[in-house]
Every structure is written in structure tokens, then in C-alpha cells.
N, C-alpha and C positions, 0 to 999 in steps of 0.2 A: 303128608304126615299128620297123624292124629295129634291134636292139642291136648296134652295131659293136664287135667284139673284135679288137684287133691285138696279136699277140705279136711282140716285137722279137727278132731273131736276128742273129748276127754270127759271124765266124770264132772257133772255140774255145768256142762255146756248148755247154752240157751238154744233150744231146738230150732227156733226160727232163724237164728244166726246161721244154722247149718242148712236148713231146707230152703230158705229163700234163695241164696245164690245157687244152690244145687239145682233147683227147679228152673232157674233162668238158663244156666249152661246146658242142662239136659234138654230144655225146650228149644234152644238154639241148635243143638245137635240134631233135633228132629227136623227143623226147618232146613238146615244145611247138613244133610245126612252124614253122620259119622265124623263131623268136624271135631267135636270134643269127646273125650272119654272122661267121665266124672266119677271120682271115687272118694269115699270117706276113709279116713285113716286114723288109727290111734296107736300109741306106743304099745308094741307087743301084739297089736291086732285084736285085743280083747273087747268085748262089749262094754259100752259105757251107759251111764244113766244121766239123762238130762236134768236140769234144775226143776223141770216140771214133773219128773218121775218117769218120763217116756224113756224106754230102753232103745238103744241104737246098736246094731251089729255092723261095725265098720267093714268095708270091702277088703281092706288090706292092712298089714302092719306098716306103720310109718317107716320103719327101718328098711322095709322091702318095697317101698313105693316106686323106686327106679326114677326115671326121668320125670321131672315136674316142670311144666311150662307155666302154670298158674297155681300158686300155693295160697290157699285161703285159710286163715286162722280165725275160727269162730270165737265168740266171747261167752260170758255167762258167769254165774256165781263161782264156778270152779277156778276162775282166774284170780280170785282173792286168796286162795291158799297157795302153798308152796308147790311148784311144778318143776323141780330141778331137772328131771329127765327130759321133759318136753322142751324146756328152755334150752337145755344143752343141745338137744337135737336141732332146734331152730338156729342156735348160734353157729353150729357146725355146717348146717345144710341150706339155710334160707338163701344165702348168697348164690347158691348154684341153681336156684329156680329162675325161670325166665322173668317172672314178676311175682311179687308178694303182695298179698292183700290181707286186711283184717276187718272183722265186723265187730262193732261195739267194743267191749272191753278186751277183745283179742289183742288190741293195741298194747295192753300191758305186757302180754307175753312177748311181743316183738320188742318192746322197749327194754324189758329185762334181758333179752338176748342181745341187745346192742344194735338191733337192726334199724332202729329209728334214730340213732345218734346223729344229730345235726340236721335232721329232716323235719319238715312240716308234717303234722299229723292231727287227727281228731279221734274222738271216741264218743260214747254216749254223753250227752250234755251234763248229766249229773256227776260224771266221773272226770270231766276235763280238768277241774281244779286239782284233783288228786294226781292225775297223770303228770301235770306240770310240776307239782311239788316233788313227787317221787323221782321224776326223771328230768331234771333241769336241762339236760342236753337235747331234749326234744322240744321243738317249737310248736306248742299246742295251739290249735285254733278251735275255739269252742263253738263257733256258729255253723260252719258248713256241714252238710250231710255226708260229704266225702271229700277227701283231699288226696291229690296225687303229688308225690314228691320223689323225683327220680323214678326208680323202678318199683316204688312201694305205694300202695293205695290203702288208705285207712278210711273206714266209714263210721258213721254215728250208730245209734242204737237200732237193733232189731231190723225193722223193715228197710232201713237205709242200705242194708246189704243188698237188697234187691236193686235199688237204684245204682249202686256201685257195679253190680254184676252186669246190669243192662248197659252201662257205660263201657265196660270191657268188651261185651259182645259187639257193641257198635264199633268199637275200635278194631276188633278182629274181622268182623263180617259186614259192617256197614249199617246205616240207620234203618234200612228196610227190614233186615232180619230182626234187629232189636225191636222195631215197632211191631212186627208180627208176634214175637214172643210176649211183648207187653200186652198186646190185645188179648192174646190167649189167656194170660194171667189176670186180665181185667185190672191192669194198673196203668198209670201214666207211662208214656214212652220212657221218660225218666225225668225226675226233677233235676234241675241244674245242680251241679255239685256244691256250689256256694250258696244254695238256698238255706235259709235259717233252719235249724234243727227243730225248733218248737214254736208253737203259736205264742204270740204276745199275751194271750189270755192265761197262759201258764204263769206268767209273771204276776198277774192280778191275784191268782190264788196263792202264789208263794209269798207275796208281800204281807208283812205283819199288819193287823188291823190298825187303822189310824188314818191320818190325813193323806198320806201317799197312796194308800190302797183306794181311798175314795176317789182320788184324782185319776188313778188308773182306770177305774170303772167309767168315769166321765169321759176320758179320752176314747175308750173303746166304743162308747155309745154316741159320741159326738165328734167324729174325725174331721168334719167340715168346719168346726168352730175355731175361734182364736185359741190356739194351743201354744202360744208363746210362753216362755218361762215366767214372765211377769203375770200373765193371766192365770196360769196354773198355780203359781205361788199364792196369788190372792185367793183362789178357790180353796187352797189348803190352809189358809190362815197363817202363812209363814212369809218371811222376807224372801226375795228372789234368791239371795245368796244361800240362806239357810235351806230353802226348798231344794235347790240344785244339789247341795251337799247331801242332804238326807235321801233324796231320790236316788242319787248315784250309789249310795251305800246299800239301799234296800233293793234296788232293781238291777244294779250292775252295769248301768250305762247312763249317759246323760239324758235329760228330758227330751232334747231335740232329736237324739238318735232314736229314742223309744217312739216318739211321735211319728217319725219317718217310717219305722217298722209297722206301726199300726195302720198308717195310710197305705203302705204297700200291700199289707195283708188284706185290707178292705178292697183295694183296687183289684187284687188277684181274684177275690171271690166274685166281684162284679164281672170281670173279664171271663171267668169260667162259666158263669150262669146267665149273663145278660148280653144281648147283642148291641147294646148302646154304643155309639161312637166313642173312641178313646178319649176325646176331649170332654165328653159328658161324664165318663167314668172318672176322669181326673178331678173334675169339679165335685162330684159326689164324694170322692174319697178325701177331699180336703186339700188337694194340690193346687198351687197357684196357677198352673198351666199344664198342658199335656207334655210340654218339653221338660218341665220340672219333674213330672211323674216319670218320664222316660229315663232321665238321669238317675233317679232313685231306683228304678227297676234294674238298670244295668249294674249299679253298685250292689244291690241286694241279691239279684238273681242271675246276673250274667247275661241277660237278654232284655230287649225292649218289650213294651206292652203288646205290640202287634204280634211279635213272634211268640210271646207267652200265650196269647189267646189262640193262635194257630195250633200250638202244641197241646194245650190243656183245656181249651174251651169246650163247651158242651157239644159243639159240632165237630170236634177233632176226631180223626179216625173214621 
């Protein structure tokens, strides 16, 4: 039986939220001929205009979509306005889909429809705070690129929808098909779902000018140095207690957690680009040992350094 995939579109939708998953499922259907039928759908079946100005002509009216095995709700600027018709349709029909997924701020439409009540979910990192405030019944997780909770999968912004779709293809058809699709699209097989949404360097740019921002630059450039709270506080010209408090307020996590993220990010780049032994990578990235790095990788990425290099290193595929 054909697996029916329906991607929900509306005025103000983000085009890549639509086309990313669509290309993954369509590509998988090419590899495993006819497995998926992928359609775009809008209320009433009318054409929609993406936030970029691109026009889309949906395949079908949402009300006439019939059986839906995978329902994908895209995001975009259009989710900020009132969407009573679409939310009402989701409230009435999402539960009948085999599984439900959202990309980026499509999570807001699911939350408004009550689909995410009591579930873990994510969205674009810049909107996680708003999702948590507006829908307190949703357990928002700001870091992962996608989260599965029951039969609902929510993903972070834009290209994270590709990672999520590849994970669903792997679930349906196995890693081999997902890998073939990923190679064709020239993307990683898929980033682990709990991989952080954004680079720690975004935090550097986001921090206000001042001692914390200077310390963030120092951490990024010297991951192998002494990055204890005391040493960083001294560099910032603050007491350890004051530094920890200001750092958490401006960056959104403790100094220790941030340092671990930077070191994991540094090690990831080295593993992707360099053939050095894992122990050497650990030392260059500032970890006390390869085992300490392994534990940090498992916490941050859901896999160890060796498996990460196998999946994403320059020789992978």
C-alpha cells in the first residue's frame, strides 16, 4: 500500500519548510519505487504565496486529502497570524493521521490545535521561548534539531526538516535508502535529532558588548586552555559568583555547559576534516581525555566520536 504523505501549506509558509521534506520523501520514493505518494495541500486547494514571494499550487484541497499516513505541517511567517480554519482542521483531523510532523514554526499550529498538549516538542531556536510561554502544556526543548514524542515529530528551523524527514525515511525503509537519498541531496545521512540547533558562535554574536562577549571570543579561540569558571571570571574582571550569574543571564546556560558545547563543536569539526586519532582530537579540543570527550559527545549528539566520524567525516559515504 502506498504511504500517503501530505505537506500542509498556507499563505506566508516558508518555502524550504515545504520543499525540504518533500524532496526527501520524493527521493525515497524514487529509490524504493512508489513507496510514498507526496502531495501538498491547502485549505480549499487554492494557490498560496510563500514568505519569499514564491507561489505554490497545491496538489489537493486539504479537506479532500483522504487517508494521510504522514502529515507534515510547515512553518513560516504565516503562522504568526490567525489561522482558525487550518487550526480547526488540524484539531479535527491530525489524530487520524498515522504520524504528524512539523517543521520550524509549524509547531505553533499544532500547539494551537492541541496536538502537542503534554508532549515534548521543539521549533526554531528563536521561537522556542515564545512557544513555551504561549503553550505551557507543551514541554519545549530548545536545543534538539528534532524531537519525537509519541506519534508526533517536531523539528527546528528550515533545513532541520530535511534531517527529520530523513529520519522518518530511515524508520520506514531503512538506513540504506535514507543514505542514498542523502547522498543524492548532498547532505549528511542525518544529524542526530538531539544535536544542538545552532553554533555556539551564534551566542558570541548575540551577547551584548562587554566582558562576557570578550570571554566568549576567548573560549572559541582557545578551547584547550584553562576554561574553569575562576579562570574565565578573572579574564572578565569579575568575581566567580558575579561572572557565573552574568554569563547565565546573557548566554542562557552555565559557563561549564557552554565550554562543553564549544569543545564538542571543535572536536566535531576536527573529526569531520581530520584523520587524527580520537585521543589527539580530544586533546586539541580541550578535553581531559578521550573518554571525557566520548561522554560529552553522547550527551550532546547521541553518539560517540568514532560513530560520528564514520557518519560525517570527510571519508563518509
